[in-house]
C-alpha positions as CSV (number, residue, x, y, z in Angstrom):
1,M,85.1,122.1,42.4
2,V,81.6,123.0,41.3
3,Q,81.1,124.9,38.0
4,N,78.1,127.2,37.5
5,G,76.1,127.3,34.3
6,V,77.9,130.3,32.8
7,D,81.2,128.4,32.9
8,T,79.5,125.4,31.4
9,L,78.3,127.6,28.6
10,L,81.7,129.2,28.0
11,S,83.4,125.8,28.0
12,E,81.2,124.9,25.1
13,G,82.0,128.1,23.2
14,A,78.6,129.7,24.0
15,Y,77.4,128.0,20.8
16,L,73.7,128.5,21.9
17,L,74.1,132.2,21.6
18,Q,76.3,132.7,18.6
19,G,74.9,134.7,15.7
20,K,72.0,136.0,17.8
21,R,71.0,139.2,19.4
22,V,71.1,138.4,23.1
23,G,69.4,140.1,26.1
24,L,70.9,139.3,29.5
25,I,69.1,139.5,32.9
26,T,71.9,139.7,35.4
27,N,73.5,141.6,38.2
28,H,76.8,141.7,40.1
29,T,76.4,138.0,41.0
30,G,76.6,137.1,37.3
31,L,80.3,136.1,37.4
32,T,82.4,133.4,35.9
33,A,84.8,131.2,38.0
34,S,87.5,133.8,37.2
35,Q,85.4,136.6,38.6
36,Q,84.7,138.1,35.2
37,A,81.2,139.6,34.7
38,T,79.0,137.4,32.6
39,F,78.3,140.2,30.1
40,D,82.0,140.8,29.6
41,A,82.8,137.0,29.2
42,L,80.0,136.6,26.6
43,R,81.2,139.6,24.6
44,A,84.8,138.2,24.7
45,V,83.7,135.0,22.9
46,G,81.8,136.9,20.2
47,V,78.3,136.9,21.6
48,R,76.3,139.9,20.5
49,L,74.7,141.5,23.5
50,T,72.0,144.1,22.7
51,A,70.5,144.8,26.2
52,L,71.0,144.2,29.9
53,F,68.1,143.8,32.3
54,S,68.6,144.2,36.1
55,P,66.6,142.7,39.0
56,E,66.0,144.2,42.4
57,H,69.1,146.1,43.8
58,G,70.2,147.0,40.2
59,L,73.0,145.8,38.0
60,H,75.6,146.4,40.7
61,G,73.5,145.1,43.6
62,Q,73.8,148.2,45.7
63,Q,70.4,149.8,45.6
64,D,67.7,149.2,48.2
65,T,65.0,151.3,46.5
66,K,63.2,151.2,43.1
67,V,65.9,151.0,40.3
68,P,65.8,153.3,37.2
69,D,66.9,152.4,33.7
70,G,70.5,153.2,32.8
71,V,73.4,152.6,30.6
72,E,76.4,150.3,31.3
73,E,79.3,152.7,31.1
74,R,82.0,150.6,29.6
75,T,79.9,148.9,26.9
76,G,77.2,151.5,26.3
77,L,74.6,148.7,26.6
78,P,71.2,149.8,27.8
79,I,70.2,148.6,31.2
80,Y,66.5,148.0,31.6
81,S,65.3,147.8,35.2
82,L,62.9,145.1,36.1
83,Y,62.5,146.6,39.6
84,G,61.2,150.1,38.8
85,E,58.4,151.2,36.5
86,R,58.0,147.6,35.3
87,Q,58.7,144.1,36.5
88,K,59.0,142.3,33.1
89,P,60.6,143.2,29.8
90,T,58.3,145.1,27.4
91,P,57.4,143.9,23.9
92,Q,59.4,146.8,22.5
93,Q,62.5,145.8,24.5
94,L,62.1,142.2,23.3
95,E,62.1,143.3,19.7
96,Q,65.9,143.8,19.9
97,V,66.4,140.4,21.4
98,D,66.5,137.0,19.7
99,V,67.2,135.1,22.9
100,M,67.0,136.0,26.6
101,V,69.6,134.8,29.1
102,F,69.2,134.7,32.9
103,D,72.2,134.6,35.2
104,V,71.6,135.7,38.7
105,Q,72.4,134.0,42.1
106,D,69.4,133.0,44.1
107,I,69.4,132.0,47.8
108,G,66.7,129.4,47.9
109,T,63.8,131.4,49.5
110,R,60.4,132.0,48.0
111,F,60.2,135.7,48.8
112,Y,63.7,136.6,47.6
113,T,62.6,138.4,44.4
114,Y,65.2,137.2,41.8
115,I,63.1,134.1,41.0
116,S,60.0,136.3,40.6
117,T,61.9,138.4,38.1
118,M,62.9,135.3,36.2
119,G,59.3,134.0,36.2
120,L,57.9,137.3,34.9
121,A,60.6,137.5,32.2
122,M,59.7,134.0,31.2
123,E,56.1,135.1,30.8
124,A,57.1,138.1,28.6
125,C,59.4,136.0,26.5
126,A,56.7,133.3,26.0
127,Q,54.3,136.0,24.8
128,A,56.9,137.4,22.4
129,G,58.2,134.1,21.1
130,V,61.7,134.7,22.5
131,P,63.7,131.7,23.6
132,F,64.9,131.7,27.2
133,V,68.2,130.3,28.5
134,V,68.9,129.9,32.2
135,L,72.6,129.7,33.3
136,D,72.0,127.7,36.4
137,R,73.6,128.4,39.8
138,V,73.8,126.4,42.9
139,N,71.3,126.7,45.7
140,P,73.6,127.9,48.5
141,I,71.5,126.4,51.4
142,N,71.4,123.0,49.7
143,G,68.8,121.3,47.4
144,V,67.5,118.8,49.8
145,A,65.6,120.7,52.5
146,V,62.0,121.8,51.7
147,E,60.3,123.9,54.4
148,G,57.1,125.8,54.9
149,A,53.5,126.0,53.7
150,L,52.8,126.6,50.0
151,A,51.7,130.2,49.1
152,D,48.0,130.5,48.7
153,A,46.9,131.0,45.1
154,E,45.0,134.2,46.0
155,L,48.0,135.6,47.8
156,L,50.6,135.4,45.0
157,S,52.6,138.5,44.5
158,F,56.1,139.8,43.6
159,T,57.3,138.2,46.9
160,A,55.3,135.0,46.2
161,Y,55.4,134.5,42.4
162,H,54.3,130.8,42.5
163,R,52.9,128.3,44.8
164,L,56.1,127.3,46.4
165,P,57.0,126.6,50.0
166,V,59.2,129.2,51.8
167,R,62.3,127.1,51.3
168,H,62.0,125.3,48.0
169,G,65.3,123.5,47.8
170,M,65.7,124.0,44.0
171,T,68.0,125.8,41.7
172,V,66.9,128.6,39.4
173,G,67.1,126.3,36.4
174,E,64.9,123.7,38.1
175,L,62.4,126.4,39.1
176,A,62.4,127.7,35.5
177,Q,61.3,124.2,34.3
178,L,58.6,124.0,37.0
179,F,57.3,127.5,36.2
180,R,57.1,126.7,32.5
181,E,55.1,123.5,33.1
182,E,52.9,124.6,35.9
183,R,52.1,128.0,34.3
184,G,51.5,126.5,30.9
185,L,54.1,128.8,29.2
186,Q,54.7,128.1,25.5
187,L,58.4,128.9,25.9
188,D,61.5,127.5,24.3
189,L,63.5,127.0,27.5
190,T,67.1,125.8,27.8
191,V,68.8,125.3,31.2
192,V,72.6,125.2,31.1
193,P,73.4,123.1,34.2
194,C,76.0,123.4,36.9
195,Q,78.7,120.7,36.9
196,G,79.7,118.9,40.0
197,W,77.0,120.1,42.3
198,R,75.0,117.6,44.4
199,R,71.8,118.4,46.2
200,T,73.3,117.9,49.6
201,M,76.0,120.5,49.0
202,W,76.1,123.9,50.8
203,F,77.7,126.9,49.1
204,D,80.9,126.6,51.3
205,E,81.4,123.1,49.9
206,C,81.5,124.2,46.3
207,G,84.8,126.1,46.0
208,L,82.9,129.1,44.6
209,Y,83.5,132.8,45.5
210,W,80.8,134.3,47.8
211,V,79.4,137.5,46.4
212,N,76.7,139.3,48.5
213,P,73.6,138.6,46.4
214,S,72.0,141.7,47.9
215,P,73.2,144.5,50.2
216,N,71.9,142.7,53.4
217,M,72.8,139.1,52.4
218,R,76.5,139.1,53.5
219,R,77.2,135.6,54.7
220,L,76.0,132.0,54.2
221,Q,74.7,132.0,57.8
222,Q,72.4,134.8,56.9
223,A,71.2,133.0,53.8
224,L,70.3,130.0,56.0
225,L,68.4,132.1,58.6
226,Y,66.7,134.2,56.0
227,P,63.7,131.9,55.2
228,G,62.7,132.1,58.9
229,V,63.8,135.5,60.1
230,G,62.7,137.1,56.8
231,L,59.2,136.0,57.5
232,L,59.1,138.5,60.4
233,E,60.3,141.4,58.3
234,G,57.0,142.9,57.3
235,T,56.1,143.3,61.0
236,N,57.1,146.0,63.5
237,L,60.5,144.3,64.2
238,S,64.0,145.1,63.2
239,V,65.6,142.0,61.5
240,G,69.0,143.7,61.6
241,R,69.0,145.8,58.5
242,G,71.2,148.7,59.3
243,T,73.5,146.6,61.4
244,D,76.6,144.5,60.6
245,T,74.6,141.3,61.0
246,P,71.3,141.5,59.1
247,F,69.0,138.4,59.7
248,E,71.2,137.3,62.6
249,V,69.6,139.7,65.1
250,V,65.9,140.5,65.8
251,G,64.6,143.2,68.1
252,A,62.4,146.2,68.9
253,P,62.3,149.0,71.4
254,W,59.4,147.2,73.2
255,L,61.1,143.8,73.6
256,D,62.9,142.3,76.6
257,G,65.8,140.4,75.1
258,R,66.3,138.1,78.1
259,R,62.6,137.0,78.2
260,L,62.6,136.3,74.5
261,A,65.9,134.5,74.4
262,G,64.8,132.3,77.3
263,M,61.6,131.3,75.7
264,L,63.1,130.7,72.3
265,N,65.9,128.5,73.6
266,E,63.3,126.1,75.1
267,L,61.3,125.7,71.9
268,P,61.6,122.6,69.7
269,T,61.9,124.9,66.7
270,S,65.3,126.1,67.9
271,R,67.3,123.0,67.1
272,G,70.8,123.9,65.9
273,V,70.8,127.5,67.2
274,R,71.1,129.4,70.4
275,F,69.6,132.8,71.2
276,V,71.5,135.4,73.2
277,P,70.0,138.7,74.5
278,I,71.4,141.8,72.8
279,T,70.9,145.5,72.5
280,F,71.5,147.1,69.1
281,T,70.7,150.3,67.2
282,P,70.0,150.1,63.5
283,N,71.5,152.8,61.3
284,A,68.9,152.2,58.6
285,S,65.5,150.7,57.9
286,T,63.0,149.8,60.7
287,Y,63.8,151.6,64.0
288,K,66.7,153.6,62.4
289,G,68.6,155.3,65.2
290,V,66.5,153.7,68.0
291,A,67.9,151.3,70.6
292,C,66.4,147.9,70.3
293,Q,66.4,145.0,72.6
294,G,66.3,141.5,71.1
295,V,68.2,138.4,70.4
296,S,71.3,137.4,68.4
297,I,71.1,134.1,66.7
298,F,74.1,131.7,66.8
299,I,74.2,128.6,64.6
300,T,75.6,125.8,66.7
301,E,74.8,122.8,64.4
302,R,74.0,123.7,60.9
303,A,72.6,120.4,59.8
304,K,69.9,120.6,62.5
305,V,68.7,124.2,61.6
306,R,65.3,124.4,60.1
307,P,64.9,128.1,59.4
308,V,61.2,128.2,58.7
309,A,60.5,126.3,61.9
310,L,62.7,128.8,63.6
311,G,60.7,131.7,62.2
312,L,57.4,130.1,63.2
313,G,58.9,129.6,66.7
314,F,59.7,133.2,66.8
315,A,56.2,134.1,65.9
316,Y,54.7,131.8,68.5
317,A,57.0,133.3,71.2
318,L,56.2,136.9,70.2
319,R,52.4,136.1,70.3
320,R,52.7,134.7,73.8
321,L,55.0,137.4,75.2
322,Y,53.8,140.4,73.3
323,P,50.2,139.9,72.0
324,R,49.5,143.6,71.9
325,E,52.9,145.1,71.0
326,W,53.8,142.7,68.1
327,D,51.9,143.4,64.9
328,A,51.4,139.8,63.9
329,Q,48.8,140.6,61.4
330,R,51.4,141.9,59.0
331,M,53.2,138.6,58.9
332,L,50.6,137.3,56.5
333,G,52.4,139.3,53.7
334,L,55.4,137.0,53.4
335,L,53.9,133.9,54.9
336,A,51.2,134.1,52.2
337,H,49.2,131.3,53.8
338,R,45.9,132.3,55.5
339,E,45.3,129.0,57.4
340,L,48.8,129.0,59.0
341,H,48.5,132.7,59.8
342,A,45.1,132.1,61.5
343,M,46.6,129.3,63.5
344,L,49.4,131.5,64.6
345,M,47.0,134.3,65.6
346,E,45.0,131.9,67.6
347,G,48.0,130.7,69.6
348,A,48.7,127.3,68.0
349,L,51.7,125.5,69.4
350,P,54.9,125.3,67.3
351,D,54.3,121.5,66.7
352,Q,50.8,122.2,65.3
353,L,52.2,124.9,63.0
354,L,54.9,122.5,61.8
355,K,52.4,119.7,61.3
356,R,50.4,121.9,59.0
357,C,53.5,122.8,57.0
358,S,54.5,119.1,56.7
359,Q,51.4,118.4,54.5
360,D,52.5,121.0,52.0
361,E,56.2,119.9,52.2
362,R,55.3,116.3,51.3
363,A,53.1,117.4,48.4
364,F,55.8,119.7,47.0
365,R,58.5,117.1,47.2
366,Q,56.4,115.0,44.8
367,R,55.5,118.0,42.6
368,R,59.1,119.1,42.1
369,K,60.5,115.6,41.2
370,P,60.0,115.8,37.4
371,F,62.0,119.1,37.3
372,L,65.0,118.2,39.4
373,I,68.3,118.2,37.4
374,Y,70.8,117.1,40.1
375,K,71.0,114.1,42.4
């Protein structure tokens, strides 16, 4: 059975944190193997917590809007939101902290914002001279696969914090080491590693409890599809938010599900999945209350699925079938790569899009090597 960093820390008596005022960036995914909240577990072994900091969706992982500051009811600890008025801890907040700890479950996709929160907090701690400790957690969609073009330097944002491919294949601890080096941060960084995790392992091979990392990330299948289906989210499509199967369905009122499924099933980007036409009505988010036609995505052979390729195949098919209806321009936001987006707009074939991605994938595999912790 795999052990996350928090349990590694606790097995060693949390000696790194004893006698210090500790700030903790965490949420509902910050749990020990026995399902105890990290902040409770640390307090139980005598660690002096002085402040909690929460990422997108808040401490309890239930909010889909900007998150206000608050107070943790049982402990009375202040909760400073890093997804509201600010995105990084302030110097004043860091005055009450001798060391900052990060314990949040990521899902392995560049535009999933928990890694952005970590990077921004690392910057703030470097400026304030506050040491930073990452309690590492597994990458649920494995640590081998790397997919997608690197974000353009001029398009970096809260959903593209660093020049990473869409699917980076790294843990948060490994990313923290890469961020520190490549951003030149003068930061005292410690990564408390997982035990027993190998890069080839998926979440369901780890013996760990699944906790929805965010309200619409409810199953491992969705985490796998997210790097591709998520790319489409900024456009005029429903990606299933407001349904029981977010990121497993894609549709819009102007789509013909049969036409789209037929084309997608013939593309080389669709290995390991099948598309079935579907009608659905979201009860939230894009097209709330409006009947949509589209496709449901069934994973038939997980090892063959390349979600970013799948997302680019989607984009190719939509450009071919619905050049006027689909607002492809807005895909640039999460794609964060002007050349690839221009190729898509000009009708490049899926193989051409993937060939362009492969250049960046090869380069990133070399770049990340010095920062990898696990084999």
